Structures are given as C-alpha cells and as structure tokens.
C-alpha positions in Angstrom: 28.3 89.4 23.0 28.9 89.8 19.3 31.0 87.4 17.5 32.4 87.8 14.0 30.9 86.4 10.8 31.8 82.9 11.8 28.9 82.9 14.3 28.6 81.5 17.7 31.9 79.9 18.9 30.0 77.1 20.6 29.6 75.7 17.1 33.2 75.7 16.1 35.2 72.6 17.1 38.9 72.3 18.0 40.2 69.4 15.9 41.8 67.6 17.6 40.5 68.5 21.1 43.0 69.7 23.6 43.2 68.0 27.0 44.5 70.2 29.8 46.4 69.3 32.9 43.5 70.2 35.1 41.3 67.7 33.3 39.4 70.2 31.2 39.0 69.4 27.5 38.9 72.2 25.0 36.5 70.9 22.4 35.0 74.1 21.1 36.1 77.7 20.5 33.7 78.6 23.4 35.8 76.3 25.7 38.9 78.2 24.8 37.3 81.6 25.4 36.0 80.4 28.8 39.5 79.2 29.8 41.1 82.5 28.7 38.5 84.5 30.7 39.1 82.4 33.8 42.9 82.5 33.5 44.6 85.1 35.7 46.1 87.9 33.7 49.9 88.3 34.1 50.7 91.7 32.7 53.8 91.7 30.4 54.1 87.9 30.7 51.7 86.5 28.2 49.3 87.4 25.4 46.0 86.3 27.1 44.0 89.4 26.1 45.3 89.4 22.5 44.4 85.7 22.1 41.0 86.2 23.7 40.2 89.1 21.4 41.3 87.2 18.3 39.0 84.3 19.2 36.0 86.6 19.9 36.5 88.8 16.9 37.3 86.2 14.2 35.3 87.4 11.2 36.2 84.6 8.7 37.1 81.0 8.7 40.8 81.9 8.1 40.8 84.4 11.1 39.1 81.7 13.2 41.8 79.1 12.3 44.6 81.7 13.0 43.0 82.6 16.4 42.8 78.9 17.3 46.5 78.5 16.4 47.3 81.5 18.6 45.4 79.8 21.5 47.3 76.6 21.1 50.6 78.5 21.2 49.4 80.3 24.3 48.4 77.2 26.2 51.7 75.5 25.2 53.8 78.4 26.4 52.1 78.2 29.8 52.5 74.4 29.8 48.7 73.9 30.3 48.0 70.9 28.0 48.3 67.5 29.6 51.4 65.6 28.6 50.7 63.3 25.5 51.3 60.2 27.5 48.7 61.3 30.2 46.1 62.7 27.8 45.0 59.2 26.5 44.5 58.0 30.1 41.7 60.4 30.9 38.1 59.5 30.2 
C-alpha cells in the first residue's frame, strides 16, 4: 500500500486518542484505517469510503489533519466513541 508524503500512518498519532464503545482505542492513523476497513459499508448512509481514502491518501500534514477530522466526524455520526463519562473508566 502506498501512502502520501506523510509516510506510514502507523507513525501518526491521534491526539487525543479516541476511545470507542467496543473498547478499541484509536491511537494512530493506522488504527482509524483498520476500523474503517472493518466497518460494514452502508451505501448512501455514510461516507466511510471517502474518509478511508482521505486517510490513506493524505499527502501533507494539512491533508492528514483534515482527514483525521473527517474520521472524527464520521465516528461521531455513527455514535461509535465511548461516552465521555465511560471513557475514563476503561484501562
């Protein structure tokens, strides 16, 4: 797989990390890409493919930040993050 000029997403952290309802923690761009790849596509309902492609193809730091923001919006629209009061209770 070829990534943009920002390099391998395994090296790009989410700050702050995102705790998901299923217990998963999104710490790196690679974690976000893995979640998107595993998530069932719901045609016409969400922008999963668009967000995935933006993360994979980010060619600059600015594009990377914008793609990460798009991912955050996507997970929030699907109510995937853990509620704030529950997020601090997980190890």
